[in-house]
BALUMKE-275800 format. One line per field, with one value per residue (C-alpha): residue number from 0; residue in one letter; x, y, z. Coordinates in steps of 0.1 Angstrom, whole numbers, plus 5000, padded with zeros to 4 digits. Each point is the difference from the previous one (the first is absolute). Layout:
<rs>
num <- [NUM ...]
residu <- [A ...]
x <- [X ...]
y <- [Y ...]
z <- [Z ...]
</rs>
This chain:
<rs>
num <- [0 1 2 3 4 5 6 7 8 9 10 11 12 13 14 15 16 17 18 19 20 21 22 23 24 25 26 27 28 29 30 31 32 33 34 35 36 37 38 39 40 41 42 43 44 45 46 47 48 49 50 51 52 53 54 55 56 57 58 59 60 61 62 63 64 65 66 67 68 69 70 71 72 73 74 75 76 77 78 79 80 81 82 83 84 85 86 87 88 89 90 91 92 93 94 95 96 97 98 99 100 101 102 103 104 105 106 107 108 109 110 111 112 113 114 115 116 117 118 119 120 121 122 123 124 125 126 127 128 129 130 131 132 133 134 135 136 137 138 139 140 141 142 143 144 145 146 147 148 149 150 151 152 153 154 155 156 157 158 159 160 161 162 163 164 165 166 167 168 169 170 171 172 173 174 175 176 177 178 179 180 181 182 183 184 185 186 187 188 189 190 191 192 193 194 195 196 197 198 199 200 201 202 203 204 205 206 207 208 209 210 211 212 213 214 215 216 217 218 219 220 221 222 223 224 225 226 227 228 229 230 231 232 233 234 235 236 237 238 239 240 241 242 243 244 245 246 247 248 249 250 251 252 253 254 255 256 257 258 259 260 261 262 263 264 265 266 267 268 269 270 271 272 273 274 275 276 277 278 279 280 281 282 283 284 285 286 287 288 289 290 291 292 293 294 295 296 297 298 299 300 301 302 303 304 305 306 307 308 309 310 311 312 313 314 315 316 317 318 319 320 321 322 323 324 325 326 327 328 329 330 331 332 333 334 335 336 337 338 339 340 341 342 343 344 345 346 347 348 349 350 351 352 353 354 355 356 357 358 359 360 361 362 363 364 365 366 367 368 369 370 371 372 373 374 375 376 377 378 379 380 381 382 383 384 385 386 387 388 389 390 391 392 393 394 395 396 397 398 399 400 401 402 403 404 405 406 407 408 409 410 411 412 413 414 415 416 417 418 419 420 421 422 423]
residu <- [M K I Q A M K N R V W S R I A W G L V A V L P A A G F T T Y A H A G E M T E S L E E I M T E T E S S S V V T V G E A L Y E G V E N Y G A E E V N K D T K E T F R Y R F L V D G E E K T Y Q I D P G E A D E E G E Y A Y P V Q N V L K E Q Y P Y E L S V V G D T I I A A R E L P S A E T I A Y E S V V S G T P G V R T L A N F L K T A M E P V G T T L Y I Y G G G W D W Q D V G S S I Q T K T I G V S S D W V R F F R E Q D E N F T Y K S K D G N E D N S D P A T S Y Y P Y G G Y N E Y Y Y A G L D C S G Y L G W A I Y N T L E T E D G E D G Y V T F A S H I A K D L S D L G F G E W T Q D I A M P S E E N D Y V M K P G D V M S T N G H V W I S L G T C D D N S I V I L H S T P A D S R T G Q P G G G V E I S A I G L S E D C E A Y Q I A D R Y M S E Y F P E W Y E R Y P V K L A D P E S Y F T F E G D N A G R F T W E F G E D E D G F T D P D G I Q D M S P A D V L E C L F S]
x <- [0487 5006 5019 4998 5014 5028 5009 5000 5028 5020 5000 5005 4970 5009 4971 4994 5002 5010 5008 4994 5012 4990 5022 4988 4965 5014 4988 5003 4977 4999 4994 5004 5026 4985 4972 4993 4975 4974 5017 5032 4981 4984 5032 5015 4972 5007 5037 5010 4996 5031 5021 4993 5015 4991 5028 4981 5024 5032 5021 5013 5038 5009 5016 5028 5034 4985 5028 5020 5010 4982 4967 4989 4969 5011 4999 4969 4979 5024 5003 4994 4984 5006 4973 5002 4976 4997 5034 5017 5010 4986 5004 4975 4997 4970 4981 5003 4965 4987 5021 4986 5004 5035 5008 5001 4988 4977 5017 4968 5014 5032 4979 4984 5030 5017 5028 4992 4964 4981 4983 4979 5014 4985 5027 5003 5031 5026 4982 4978 4968 4983 5007 4976 5012 4990 4990 5030 4999 5011 4974 5012 4980 5007 4981 5014 5005 4985 4975 4986 4968 5003 4986 4996 5018 5010 5035 4996 4989 5030 5024 4982 5002 5037 5005 4986 5033 5021 5021 4991 5012 5037 5018 5005 5016 4971 4975 4965 5010 4989 5024 5010 5006 4977 4969 4982 5001 4968 5009 5000 4966 4984 4981 5017 5034 5013 5003 5032 5017 4991 5011 5033 5006 4993 5024 5030 5018 5024 5026 4979 5015 4982 5033 5036 5010 5015 4992 5033 4997 5027 4975 4972 4985 4970 4994 4992 4991 4965 5015 4986 5031 4994 4976 4967 4983 5003 4990 4972 4976 5022 5000 4999 5025 4991 4981 4982 4989 4987 4981 4984 4991 4984 4982 4986 4987 4985 4986 4976 5004 5031 5014 4995 5026 5032 5017 5037 5025 5033 5009 5008 4967 4974 4997 4995 4975 4979 4998 4992 4971 4987 5005 5022 5030 5035 5031 5037 5003 5010 5025 5018 4990 5026 5004 4999 4971 4963 4992 4971 4991 4962 4985 4992 5025 5017 5037 5015 5038 5019 5005 4974 4963 4985 4970 5003 4983 5007 5029 5009 5009 5037 4996 5004 4974 4982 4994 4986 5019 5014 5037 5032 5012 5027 4987 5014 5025 5012 4982 4984 4963 4973 4966 4968 5005 4995 5034 5014 5018 5023 5036 5002 4981 4993 4976 4963 4990 5025 4985 4964 5009 5019 4971 4975 5022 5010 4964 4978 5026 5021 5009 5013 5017 5019 5016 5002 5008 4982 5016 5014 5001 5024 4980 5022 4996 4963 4994 5025 4989 5004 4980 4965 4980 5012 4985 4975 4963 4975 4963 4973 4966 4965 4965 5006 4988 5031 5024 5012 4989 5015 4970 5024 5024 5029 5019 5003 5011 5035 5015 4993 4962 4998 5012 4978 4971 5009 5007 4968]
y <- [6828 4980 4973 4973 5022 5011 4964 4991 5027 4995 4963 4969 4978 4963 4976 4977 4963 4994 4963 4988 5006 4980 5012 4974 5013 5036 5018 5002 4987 5010 4982 5008 4978 4968 5000 4988 5022 4989 5019 4982 4966 5010 5010 4967 4982 5020 4993 4967 4977 4980 5032 5010 4977 5005 4995 4992 5011 5019 5018 5032 5002 5032 5014 4978 5017 5026 5027 4991 5031 4990 4993 5036 5022 5005 4964 4990 4989 4972 4986 4965 4990 4972 4977 4969 4974 4966 5002 5011 5036 5011 5034 5018 5032 5023 5021 5037 5010 5026 5033 5034 5030 5005 4964 4990 4967 4993 4967 4987 4965 5014 5024 4970 4977 4999 4979 4968 5003 4972 5006 4982 5009 5001 4993 5003 4984 5012 5032 5007 5019 4999 4994 4994 5002 4969 5000 4997 4976 5028 5023 5036 5015 5037 5025 5036 5017 5031 4999 5026 4999 5001 5030 5021 5033 5013 5008 4975 4972 5008 4995 4970 4983 5009 4983 4967 4984 5013 4972 4973 5012 4999 5025 4987 5024 5003 4984 5011 5009 4976 4974 5022 5030 5025 5001 4985 4962 4982 5000 5039 5000 4977 5009 4987 4989 4974 4965 4997 5027 4982 4967 5014 5017 4968 4981 5022 5009 5027 4988 5010 5024 5018 5001 4992 4981 5024 5028 4992 5001 4974 4976 5006 4967 5000 4963 5011 5036 5016 5030 5008 4990 5009 5029 4981 4989 4963 5004 5027 4979 4995 5034 5037 5027 5036 5010 4967 5004 5035 4988 4973 5022 5026 4974 4983 5036 5012 4966 4974 4971 4983 5006 5037 5024 4997 5028 4987 5026 5014 5009 5036 5006 4987 5032 5022 4974 5001 5038 4996 4978 5030 4986 5027 5021 4991 5021 5001 5028 4977 5009 4971 4993 5011 5013 5036 4994 4994 4984 4975 4969 4995 4966 4985 5021 4981 5009 4990 5001 4988 4965 4996 5008 5000 5009 5024 4990 5035 5021 4997 5029 4993 5003 4963 4982 4967 4986 4970 4985 4969 5003 4980 4995 4978 4971 4992 4977 5028 4988 5027 4991 5022 5008 5017 5015 5029 5019 5033 5029 5016 5005 4973 4971 5023 5021 4998 4986 4970 4993 5000 4978 4976 4996 4993 4977 4979 4999 4994 4983 4977 4976 5028 5016 4968 5003 5039 5028 5032 5020 5034 5021 5030 5031 5012 4969 5001 5036 5005 4999 5017 5002 5010 4973 4991 5019 4999 4995 5011 4990 5026 4995 5010 4989 4985 4965 4990 5017 4993 5010 5000 4996 4986 5028 4979 5027 5022 4971 4992 4967 4983 5010 4988 4966 4997 5009 4975 4972 5005]
z <- [8391 4970 5019 4974 4973 5021 5010 4963 4996 5030 5007 4979 4991 5000 4998 5031 5001 4963 4999 4965 4965 4969 4971 4977 5002 4993 5030 5039 5026 5036 5032 5037 5017 5012 4972 4966 4984 4975 4971 5005 5001 4966 4985 5012 4982 4968 5002 4988 5031 4991 5001 5037 5026 5037 5026 5031 5027 4993 5027 4988 5006 4982 4969 4985 5007 5022 5006 4969 4980 4970 5020 5002 4994 4964 4992 5022 4970 4994 5037 5009 5033 5023 5014 5021 4985 5014 5017 4967 4990 4969 4982 4979 4981 5009 4975 5011 4991 4978 4992 5006 4976 5014 4993 5038 5008 5030 5012 5014 5011 5015 5021 5018 5003 5035 5009 5019 4993 4981 4967 4974 4966 4965 4976 4961 4989 5026 5006 5029 4990 5034 5038 5027 5036 5019 5037 5025 5027 5023 5013 5006 5029 5008 5018 5001 5033 4985 4971 4977 4979 4963 4984 5032 4992 5033 5013 5028 4976 4977 5030 5013 4965 4997 5033 4987 4985 5028 5015 4976 4966 4990 4979 4963 4975 4974 5024 4990 4964 4973 4985 4971 5024 4984 5023 5030 5008 5006 5037 5001 4981 5026 5031 5031 5010 4975 5013 4977 5023 5032 4986 4989 5034 5018 4977 5009 5032 5012 4975 4970 4977 4969 4982 5013 5031 5025 4977 4981 4962 4997 5016 4973 4990 4978 5010 5036 4996 4994 4982 4965 4980 4964 5006 5002 5033 5004 5037 4994 5023 5030 5017 4995 4992 5011 4970 4998 5037 4993 4968 5021 5028 4977 4980 5032 5012 4968 4984 5012 4974 4985 4967 4995 4987 5022 5017 5000 4985 5006 5036 4990 4983 5026 5021 4969 4985 5030 4995 4964 5010 5020 5035 5013 4997 4987 5007 4997 5025 5030 5028 5015 5037 5025 5034 4987 4977 5010 4969 5003 4979 5005 5004 4966 4982 4971 4993 4967 4994 4970 5014 5027 5010 5035 5022 5030 5032 5013 5016 5037 5025 4992 4962 4995 4978 5001 4965 4981 4970 4984 5004 4997 5035 5016 5022 5035 4983 4977 4968 4977 5000 5014 4988 5011 5034 5024 5001 5013 4985 5025 5012 5026 5015 5030 4978 5007 4966 5005 5034 4987 4970 5021 5025 4972 4981 5029 5016 4970 4974 5022 4972 4980 5028 5008 4965 4995 5024 4992 4972 5010 4968 4996 4993 4974 4978 5004 4991 4972 4964 4967 4967 4991 5015 5036 5029 5028 4997 5026 5001 4997 5012 4987 4992 4966 4999 4982 5024 5034 5035 5035 5024 5026 5000 4992 4982 5032 5022 5014 4988 5033 4999 4963 5008 5031 4978 4973 5024 5020]
</rs>
């Protein structure tokens, strides 16, 4: 299979870890977050030393006037950015980087900036040309309850990998996409659960909301919200939306190193794109599960609708379905938050899928469960779609070294047996 060629066609390619731009020298240089490359040091030497000023420790506080009508994706090249330096707020411009053939900029510095993180800045005039994240005093330790192995192309490993962020990654609209909202963020092109997601989860409680308090649009307040007002992803790093989650899970299953091409794309496209990559079958011939219908979603199936994408853990005897996804969900205090969790599709909390999901979330993810009850999804909303891209993807197995296998027989298991296998 020509996997790389297909990836180049169906998924965006945004370089990983871009943190430095030197317009005065007439070209772009690249460095991974936290590093300063030799090429950058050489360019700094060639640039007039008096023109580059180093700001030793600057706490990033966000885009100036975030949420204002005029601060939007169409004006992002003119944004000013707020930093706390020596107890005083200062604002800077940031060079947008080099434009591609379509005139789109890479925004390399913006793609490493995270609110309330410290940085060392390189500044020319009042324009930031490079940013290096400084070590944080807080150490984020996290060990997944279930862990996959990067690069192992089995169905069990895909599901184990997808389980890693469960119960520790909150829902952020645009989370996992890059800052300019066109491709994968650094976090979704990195092996392992991001410490940024864990940190953000621990900083919040059951009153977190990704957009508006009480789910009421009249309460929308950009100053306290994590919603991408303006159409760019200021909080790309803090959590995952549904497509960001699938993109991360696919990357961590297929790849073994950070910074390769990403897999984040529209939720409605993911199932079809997996089929285009040669991993299995895509179809729109789908019957909604019901008491009269023996329809079965197999473990590992990926379902794309127009506004959501989710992974099946299998169909129960009563036709309810256990699933994995990143989803908006109300907390126990009624606030719209949610994130990566095991959920159920069914008609009532008495269904088998809900009982299974509730057991695993309460037993293995108690901190999450204290904030969020298990989500019960309505079958109609999770199976309804329109257009040419949405549909269901089912893995097909063979001996091709680039393909997938199912040596554990996961695809033929019940949801209860799948979870027992994964958690054992």
